[in-house]
N, C-alpha and C positions, 0 to 999 in steps of 0.2 A: 504494500500500500504506500502511495506517495502522499506526503503531507506538505502543505505550504505554511510558512510562518514568517513573522517579523519580530524583531526584538525592539522593544520600546524602553527608552531610558528618559525619565523626567518628561514624558509626554512627546518625546521626539522618536519617531519610528524609523528604523533602518530599512534597508532594501529587502524586498521579499526573497526568501530562499526556500529550498525544498530539501527533504530527505526521504529516503525510501526504506521501509523495513524489509527484512529478509523474508523469503517465502515460507509459508507454513507447510513444510514438506511432509507428505503422507508416508506411512509405513508400508514398505513393499511387501506384498503378499501377507498382509496382516490378518486377513481372513482365513489364511491357510487353506486356500482352495486349490492351489497348484502343486501337483505331485507328479513324480515319474519314477520309473524303476530301472535299475542297472543290474540285470540278473535278478537276484532275490533282494537286492538292496533298495530300500525306499529312500527317495530324496525329496525334500520339501521345495521343489522347483519344477517348472514345466520342462518337458524334454527339449533340449537344445537352447534353453534359457540360461542366462548368466546367474549362478547361484547367489542368493542373498542370505538365506538361512542355511545352517549346517546342522549335522547331528553326528553322533558317534557310531552310526550304523555301519560305516566302513570297517570298523573294528569288530563289532558284534556279528555282522553278517558272515564273517569267516567261519563261524561255528553254526551258521544256519539260522541266526536269530536277528531280528530287527528290534532295537529298543525304542524306536520312535516310528510310528506308523500313522497313516491317515485313517480316520474312522467316520462313519455316517452319524454316529451318536454325537450330535453337535447342536449349537444354537442355530446355525444356518449353514447349509452346504456341508463342507468337510470340516473336521477338526483334527488336532494332533493328539495322539495318545502317547505319553511318555511313560514307559513301564520299566522299572528296575528289575534286574534278574541276575541270577547266579551264572557265571561263565567259568569254564574250566581254566585253570592256571592262575587267573587273576582274582577270582572271588566275585565281587559285585561289579556289574556294569549299570550305571544309573541312566534311566531314560532322560534324554536331554534334547534341547533345541536352542540354538544360539545364532547370532549374526556373525558369521565367519566361516572358517575352513578347518576341517579335521584331516590329519594325516597320521598314519601309523608310524610308530617308532619302536620297532621290535614288537614286544607285547604291550607296549604302552601307547599313549596318544599324545600328539602335539597339536594344540588348538590355537589358531591365530584368530583373535576376536577383534571385530570392528569392521564396519562398512562406511564408505564415504558419506558424510553428513555434516551440514553446517548451519542448521537452524536452531531455534530455541524453544522447544516444547516445555510445557509446565508439568507434564506427567504422561503416564501410560495407562490406558484403560483396556481391560480384557475380561473375558469370561473364563472361569475355570471350575473344576471340581477335583477333589483330591481324596484318595484312599490311602491312608497311612498303613504301615505294618511295623512290627518290631524289628529293630536292627539286629541282623543275624550275621553280617559280614563286616569286618573292620580291620584296618591296618594296625600296626603296633601302637601308633600314636593315638588311636581313637578307641582302644579297647574299653575305656570307661563308658562308652555309649552303648555297648552291647546290652540288648534287652529293652532299651528305651524306644519310644516311638520315633520312627523316621520323620524327617521334615522335608517338605517341598520348599524350594527356594526360587524366587524370580527376582533378578536384579537388572537394573536399567542404568546405564551410564553414558555420558558424553565425554569424550576424551580428545586429547591432542595427538595421541599416538595409538597405534594398534597394540594390543596386549597379547603376549604369548604365554600359554599355560602348558607346561611340559609335565605330564603326570609322573614320569620317571624321576623327576627332580622334586616332587612334592609341591609343585607350584600351586598357588591359588590367587584369586583376584584381590587386589588391595584397593579398597575404596578411598584410601587416604594417599594414594600415590600422586606424585606431582602432575602427572598427565591427566588426572581426573578433573573435569570441569564441573560436572554435576552427577548426582547419584541418588537412587531411591531403590527400595526393595520390599518384598513381601515374603514372609516366612510363616509356615504353619506346621505344627506337629499333630494336628487334629484332622479328622475327616472334615472336608469342606463340601457343602452342596448348597444350592439356592432354589429360588422359585422360578428361574428362567427355564426355557425349554430344555428337557433332558437333565434337569436339576443342576444346571450351571449357576454360578454366582458371579455377579459383576464385581470386579476388583479395580480400584483406582490407586495407582502408585504415584505419589507426588514426587517430583524431582526437586532436590535441593541443590542450588547452585553454590559451589564452593569457591568458584572464581567468576567474577562478573565483568572482567576486563579482557576476556579471551573468547574468540570464536572457536567452537569445537570443530574438529576435523572428522571424527568418527562417532558412530553410534554403536553401543554394545548392549544387547539384550540377551540374557541367559535364563533359561527355564530348566529346572531339574527336579525330577521326582524324588531325588535324595540329595539333601543339602551338601553332604560330604562325599558325594560321588567322585570328586577329584582324587580322593584318598581311598577309593574302592570300599567305601563304608556306607552301609544303608540296609534297608529291608528288601528282601527278595520279592515281595509282593506289593511294593509301593507303586501307585499309579497316579499320574497327573494328566488331566485332560485340559487342553488349551484351545480357545477359539476367539475369533473376532477381536484381535488386538488392534489398537489404534493409538496414535499420538494425540495428546490433548494440548491445545494451545489456548491459554487463558491469561 
C-alpha cells in the first residue's frame, strides 16, 4: 500500500512525499492441498513443482514407512498427518513438516530450514488436532522423559539466515540466536481437538519481534508430532494433524 504524507512544523507544511509498505505475502501451499509421490515417498508439493515444505520421509521411506502423509480427514480438501513411529536402528522417527530441505547423512538427517521471505506477519493461524502417547523412545540425554506424555510442537520464525539442524550432532533450533528476527510457538502434551470439521481446533500463534530494525530474509515453520524428535525421543503413537495454515497480518 502506498501512502502520501506531509510533515508540518509550526503550521508550515513540507512537500508531499510517499512511502510504500511491503506486500502481505501469503503462505505457499498453506492449505496442504498439493502432494506427489516419488516411489513410496510422499512429498508435500505438486509433481514437478519447486518444493517449499519438506519432511523426513526421505529417511523413513527407506524402511517402507512415511511419517508424514496426506489425508482426507481435514477441515477442507487435504490435510497433513504427522505420525511418530519406531524405526529400526534409530528408535523414534517423529512425524514432521517444515519449510526447507531434508537430506540423509548416514543414518541421521541434515535439515536446512528456511524459505525466501521478506514480509512482516503478526502471526500464524492453522487448524490442528493432536493425539499424544507416552514417551517410549529416548536418547541418553532425555531418559528422564520416559513414560511422560509426548508433546507436539509448532514453531514459527523469521530469520536473516537459513538454519541447519544436523541430528548426528544433536542440533536443535535456538530461538535466541542472533539471526532470529521474530519467533512464536505452540506446545501441547495433551490431546487436542475442537469443534471444527473432523474435530480440528483453530490455533493462533502470535509472532514476537525480537529485532525491529531488520528485514527478514527467510521464513521457518516447523511442525512435529514429538517435540524432541530431533533427539529421537517421543511416543511411538503420537499423531498430529495439520490443515489450513495461513499468515496473519494485523
